[in-house]
C-alpha positions as CSV (number, residue, x, y, z in Angstrom):
1,M,109.0,-3.2,-33.5
2,A,109.2,-4.4,-37.1
3,A,109.9,-1.9,-39.9
4,T,106.9,-0.9,-42.1
5,P,106.7,0.1,-45.8
6,P,107.0,3.7,-46.8
7,V,103.7,5.6,-47.0
8,V,102.8,7.3,-50.3
9,D,99.7,8.8,-51.9
10,R,97.2,6.4,-53.6
11,E,98.2,7.4,-57.1
12,T,101.8,6.6,-56.5
13,W,100.9,3.4,-54.8
14,G,98.6,2.4,-57.6
15,A,101.2,3.1,-60.3
16,Q,103.7,0.7,-58.6
17,I,101.1,-2.0,-58.2
18,A,100.2,-1.6,-61.9
19,A,103.9,-2.1,-62.8
20,L,104.1,-5.2,-60.6
21,R,100.9,-6.6,-62.1
22,I,102.6,-6.8,-65.5
23,R,105.2,-9.2,-63.9
24,E,102.5,-11.1,-62.0
25,K,100.5,-11.7,-65.3
26,A,103.7,-12.9,-67.0
27,H,104.4,-15.2,-64.1
28,T,100.8,-16.6,-64.4
29,R,101.1,-17.2,-68.1
30,E,104.5,-18.9,-67.7
31,G,102.8,-21.1,-65.1
32,D,100.1,-22.0,-67.6
33,A,102.7,-22.9,-70.2
34,I,104.6,-25.1,-67.7
35,A,101.3,-26.9,-66.8
36,A,100.6,-27.4,-70.5
37,A,104.1,-29.0,-70.9
38,R,103.3,-31.1,-67.9
39,R,100.2,-32.4,-69.5
40,R,102.2,-33.5,-72.5
41,L,104.7,-35.6,-70.6
42,P,105.0,-39.3,-71.3
43,A,104.1,-41.8,-68.5
44,V,105.7,-44.8,-66.9
45,E,103.6,-47.9,-66.0
46,V,103.3,-49.0,-62.4
47,D,102.2,-52.3,-61.0
48,P,98.5,-51.8,-60.1
49,T,98.6,-54.7,-57.7
50,T,101.1,-53.0,-55.4
51,P,99.8,-53.5,-51.9
52,L,98.9,-50.7,-49.5
53,V,97.4,-50.9,-46.0
54,G,94.3,-48.9,-45.1
55,G,91.5,-48.9,-42.6
56,T,89.9,-52.0,-44.2
57,G,93.2,-53.9,-44.4
58,T,95.4,-54.5,-47.5
59,V,94.2,-52.9,-50.8
60,S,95.9,-52.4,-54.1
61,L,97.2,-49.3,-55.7
62,L,94.4,-49.6,-58.2
63,E,91.8,-49.7,-55.4
64,A,93.2,-46.4,-54.0
65,F,91.8,-44.6,-57.0
66,E,88.4,-45.2,-55.5
67,G,87.0,-45.7,-59.1
68,R,88.3,-42.4,-60.3
69,T,90.6,-41.9,-63.3
70,Q,93.4,-40.1,-61.5
71,L,95.1,-40.3,-58.1
72,F,97.2,-37.6,-56.4
73,A,99.3,-39.3,-53.8
74,S,101.1,-37.3,-51.0
75,Y,104.0,-39.4,-49.7
76,H,104.1,-38.6,-46.0
77,M,107.3,-39.1,-44.1
78,W,107.0,-40.9,-40.8
79,H,109.4,-41.4,-37.8
80,T,108.3,-44.7,-36.3
81,G,108.2,-44.7,-32.5
82,R,108.5,-41.0,-32.1
83,S,105.8,-38.8,-30.5
84,A,103.3,-36.7,-32.4
85,A,105.3,-33.6,-31.6
86,D,108.3,-35.0,-33.5
87,Q,106.6,-36.1,-36.7
88,C,107.4,-34.5,-40.0
89,V,106.5,-30.8,-40.0
90,G,106.6,-30.3,-43.8
91,C,104.3,-33.3,-44.5
92,T,102.0,-32.1,-41.7
93,F,102.0,-28.6,-43.3
94,N,101.1,-30.0,-46.8
95,S,98.5,-32.6,-45.6
96,G,96.7,-30.1,-43.5
97,Q,96.0,-27.9,-46.5
98,A,94.2,-30.7,-48.4
99,L,90.9,-30.5,-46.6
100,E,88.2,-29.8,-49.2
101,L,88.5,-32.6,-51.7
102,S,85.3,-32.2,-53.6
103,Y,86.9,-30.0,-56.2
104,L,89.4,-32.7,-57.0
105,H,86.7,-35.3,-57.1
106,S,84.7,-33.2,-59.6
107,R,87.7,-33.6,-62.0
108,G,88.0,-37.3,-61.4
109,V,91.0,-37.0,-59.1
110,T,91.3,-38.9,-55.8
111,Y,93.6,-37.4,-53.1
112,A,95.3,-39.8,-50.7
113,V,98.1,-39.9,-48.3
114,F,100.7,-42.7,-48.7
115,C,102.5,-42.8,-45.3
116,Q,105.9,-44.3,-44.7
117,G,105.0,-45.6,-41.2
118,P,102.9,-48.5,-39.8
119,Y,99.2,-47.9,-40.4
120,D,97.9,-48.1,-36.8
121,E,100.5,-45.6,-35.5
122,S,100.3,-43.2,-38.3
123,N,96.5,-43.4,-38.5
124,R,96.3,-42.3,-34.9
125,Y,98.2,-39.2,-36.1
126,R,95.6,-38.6,-38.8
127,E,92.8,-38.9,-36.2
128,F,94.6,-36.6,-33.8
129,M,94.9,-34.0,-36.6
130,D,91.3,-34.6,-37.5
131,W,92.0,-35.2,-41.2
132,D,89.4,-37.0,-43.3
133,M,91.4,-37.8,-46.4
134,P,92.1,-41.5,-47.4
135,W,95.2,-42.7,-45.5
136,Y,97.4,-45.6,-46.4
137,S,100.6,-47.1,-45.1
138,V,103.1,-48.2,-47.7
139,P,104.6,-51.6,-46.7
140,D,108.3,-52.2,-47.0
141,E,107.8,-54.5,-50.0
142,S,105.9,-51.9,-51.8
143,Q,108.3,-49.0,-51.2
144,E,110.8,-50.1,-53.8
145,R,108.2,-50.3,-56.5
146,L,106.6,-46.9,-55.8
147,L,109.6,-44.9,-54.7
148,A,112.0,-46.1,-57.5
149,G,115.0,-44.5,-55.8
150,R,113.2,-41.4,-54.5
151,H,112.0,-40.6,-51.0
152,F,109.0,-39.8,-48.9
153,G,107.9,-36.2,-48.9
154,M,107.2,-36.2,-52.7
155,K,103.9,-35.9,-54.5
156,I,103.0,-38.3,-57.3
157,C,100.3,-38.1,-59.9
158,Y,98.9,-41.3,-61.3
159,L,96.5,-42.0,-64.2
160,R,94.4,-45.1,-64.6
161,D,93.4,-46.7,-67.9
162,G,91.1,-49.6,-67.0
163,D,93.2,-51.9,-64.8
164,R,96.5,-50.3,-65.8
165,V,98.2,-47.6,-63.7
166,F,100.7,-45.0,-64.9
167,E,102.8,-42.5,-63.1
168,T,102.6,-39.1,-65.0
169,Y,104.4,-36.6,-62.8
170,W,106.2,-36.2,-59.5
171,T,107.8,-33.4,-57.5
172,T,109.3,-32.7,-54.1
173,G,110.8,-29.9,-52.0
174,R,109.4,-26.5,-53.1
175,G,107.7,-28.2,-56.0
176,C,105.0,-29.2,-53.4
177,E,104.2,-25.5,-52.6
178,P,101.1,-25.4,-54.9
179,M,99.4,-27.5,-52.2
180,S,99.7,-24.6,-49.8
181,G,97.1,-21.9,-49.9
182,S,98.7,-20.5,-46.8
183,Y,102.0,-19.7,-48.5
184,G,100.1,-18.2,-51.5
185,M,98.3,-15.8,-49.1
186,L,101.4,-15.0,-47.1
187,D,103.2,-14.1,-50.3
188,M,100.6,-11.4,-50.9
189,T,101.1,-9.8,-47.5
190,A,103.6,-7.0,-46.6
191,Y,105.8,-9.3,-44.5
192,G,105.5,-12.4,-46.6
193,R,106.3,-15.8,-45.1
194,Q,108.7,-14.2,-42.5
195,E,111.2,-17.0,-43.2
196,W,115.0,-16.7,-43.1
197,W,115.7,-17.0,-46.8
198,E,113.3,-14.3,-48.2
199,D,114.5,-11.2,-50.0
200,S,112.8,-8.6,-47.8
201,P,113.6,-5.0,-46.9
202,E,115.9,-4.2,-44.0
203,G,114.0,-4.6,-40.7
204,W,111.3,-7.0,-42.0
205,P,110.5,-9.7,-39.4
206,K,112.1,-13.1,-40.1
207,P,111.6,-15.2,-37.0
208,F,111.1,-18.5,-38.7
209,G,114.3,-20.4,-39.3
210,P,115.4,-23.3,-41.6
211,S,115.4,-27.1,-41.3
212,G,111.7,-27.4,-40.3
213,A,111.7,-24.6,-37.7
214,Q,109.5,-22.6,-40.1
215,F,106.7,-25.1,-39.5
216,R,106.9,-25.1,-35.7
217,V,105.9,-22.7,-32.9
218,M,106.2,-22.8,-29.1
219,A,103.2,-23.1,-26.8
220,D,103.0,-19.3,-26.5
221,G,102.8,-18.9,-30.3
222,S,106.4,-17.6,-30.7
223,A,108.8,-18.9,-33.3
224,P,111.2,-21.7,-32.0
225,Q,114.9,-21.1,-31.8
226,S,115.7,-24.5,-33.2
227,S,114.0,-27.2,-35.4
228,R,113.7,-29.4,-32.3
229,A,111.7,-27.0,-30.2
230,G,108.0,-26.5,-30.1
231,R,105.5,-28.5,-32.2
232,P,104.2,-28.5,-35.7
233,I,102.0,-25.4,-35.8
234,P,98.5,-27.0,-36.2
235,Q,99.0,-29.4,-33.4
236,W,98.5,-26.8,-30.7
237,S,94.8,-26.1,-31.6
238,R,94.1,-29.9,-31.5
239,L,95.6,-30.1,-28.0
240,A,93.6,-27.1,-26.9
241,A,90.4,-28.8,-28.1
242,G,91.3,-31.8,-26.0
243,R,92.4,-34.2,-28.7
244,S,94.8,-36.9,-27.7
245,D,98.2,-37.1,-29.4
246,D,99.0,-40.5,-28.1
247,L,100.2,-42.5,-31.0
248,G,100.8,-45.7,-29.0
249,S,104.5,-45.3,-29.8
250,T,107.5,-45.8,-27.6
251,A,108.3,-42.1,-27.1
252,K,106.4,-40.2,-24.5
253,D,104.3,-37.1,-25.5
254,G,106.5,-34.1,-25.9
255,E,109.8,-36.0,-26.4
256,H,111.8,-34.9,-29.3
257,G,114.5,-36.6,-31.3
258,G,116.6,-36.0,-34.4
259,H,115.5,-37.3,-37.8
């Protein structure tokens, strides 16, 4: 059984929370200051005619704004020919949190996924996951223009001024964590994210390992022993609901391969 926090009286507990709250508020204010600096960054112009492939065929980067002023693009990694079980766990984690888009729309922001893989195959994944966000494939000829030496897995913010498009910000890795309400909630719980790297007291549970294993579970809900075992966590509920994970790829369902 996992260890538990020490138990104290409410007054002692409240005093320690009050002390922590001072640090939390400082952290919030520093986040506000960083966001203010982000809003003051310069921008770089991007070719608005850069082609993307969507459900209606080829569209331009400009059209992906859907008439709004800003575009938040989530660059989804893809492993062509692999099964649904072997697609990118981190991108699946991030995309699955972007479900209610009306708040972004109310601020003039369109959210869209720019996927690395072919449209038909990757869109089947979107349908399997039951995601409603706009989904585009980035053709090979467009990747050099948009990536500019970077890689899929990043998030890019674009601004439109008439028919001109500008890139204003990008991030990757843990910089993408603001997308995740799940991590924010877990960080408030006693056991946290339960991942290998966390600074937790002795005996705290840490079943979720590195290299993508933190985003996977086995069929019985247990943590996998390797990054190649199990499936991306939200896939299990889709399978239980009878949704097909057939991507029309060369790999059979359940096959796994290295990336």
